[in-house]
N, C-alpha and C positions, 0 to 999 in steps of 0.2 A: 569227566564231563563228556557227554555225548556230542556228536557233531552238531554245530549250530547251522540252521537252515535259512538261507535267504528266500527260498522258494515257498516257505510257509507264510510269508507276509500277506498273501491274499486269502489264506484259509480262515482267518479270524477277522472280525471287523476292526477297523482302526480304533485304538484306545489311547488314552492320555499317557499310559506307560510307554508307548512307542516313542514319545518325545524324549525319553531317557537317552536314546541314541544321539540326540543333538548334544546333550550334556557330556556324553562319552567322548565327543569330538570337541570342537571349539565353541560350542554353545555356552552361554553365560546366563546365570540367574541375575537379572539386572534390577529387579524389584522384588522384595520379599518382606511382607508384614504378616501379622497373624491372620489378616483377612484376605490377602491376595498375593499373587506372585506373577512374574513375567519372565519369559525366556527370550533372549536375543542371540542371533548368530550372524556373524559376518562371513561371507563366502567369497570365492575368487572369480565367480562367473555368474552372469544373469540367469543362465539355465538352472544352476544349482538353487538360486534364490526362489525361482518359480516352482521348482520341484519340492523344495522344503515347505514353501507356503501352501502348496497343495496338500502335503502330508498333514500340516497343522490344521487346515480347514477340514480335512477328512475326520479328524478327531472331534470335531464339533466346535472348535475355537475359531476365532477370527485371526487372520494374519495380515501383517502390513509389510510390504517391501519398501525399503527406503535406501538411503545411501549413508555409509559410514563416513567419518571425517576424512579417511584416506581415499575416498571415492569408490570403495568396494561396495557391492550390494550387501544390504543387511536385511534380515527378516526378524520381525518381532511378533511374539504372540500378544494377545490381549492380556492385560493385567487383571487376572481373574482368581476367584477363590479355588477353582478346580485344580490349579497348579501348586497350591500350598503343600500338599503331601509330597509331591515330587521335589520341590525346593527344599523341604526339610530333609528328605532322604539324601539329597546330593550336597548338603552344606554341613561343614564341620568347622566351627570357629571362624566363620567368615571366609573359608576356603572351600572351593569345589572339590569334593571327594567322591569316588565311586562308593556306593553303599556296600557294606559288608554282605557278601553272598550274592551280589547282583549278577544275574545271568540275563543277557539281553534276549528279549523275545524276537520273533522274526520281524515285527514292525520296527523295533528299536534298531535292529541290524540294518534294515533298509534305510532308516534315517541316517545312521552313522555312515553307511556306504555312500549315500548321496552327498554327504559333506566331505568325506575324506578320501575317497578312492583316488588312487593314482594309477594310470594305465601305463603299461610298458609293452613293447613288442619284443618278441623273442626271435632268435635266428631262424626258428622253424616257421615263422610267419604267424604264429599264434599270439594273441594278446592275453595279458593277465592283469589282474587288479590286485592292489594291496591296500590295506586300511592302516595307515600309521596311527600310533597312539598320540594323544595330545602331548605336546612337549612341556607340560607342567609336571615336574617330578612328584609333586604331592598329590596330583589327581589320581594317578593309577598305581601309586605305590601301596605296599601292604599297610593295613591299618594297625596302629599300635595296640 
């Protein structure tokens, strides 16, 4: 696989496939029927909720920022037909799974980065970011 690029996120218009980055992190498919689907993601900070809502709106969907039961910010997409293909691709037997062969585009990487990046400082004074995988063993494990 070639190097994935965060810098390419602005070279293509936002697309619904960018929202796969939410599902690669802690995003959930909270509603899925044959006619519509909805994605919800709980984050640790209001700035992340705002940034994710902006990314959702950029794809042409509406986004709503609310509060999760634990008090954390939560962002929901609209429950719309446009998300059904994404929900089908990311669902296996009621469990969220990375689709076989999925390679995140730059927009998906940006969404994943906004949700999951953790910053650390090095002794040299430089900062670095890392993107942890979702702690669900079935989500990122190899497909049978």
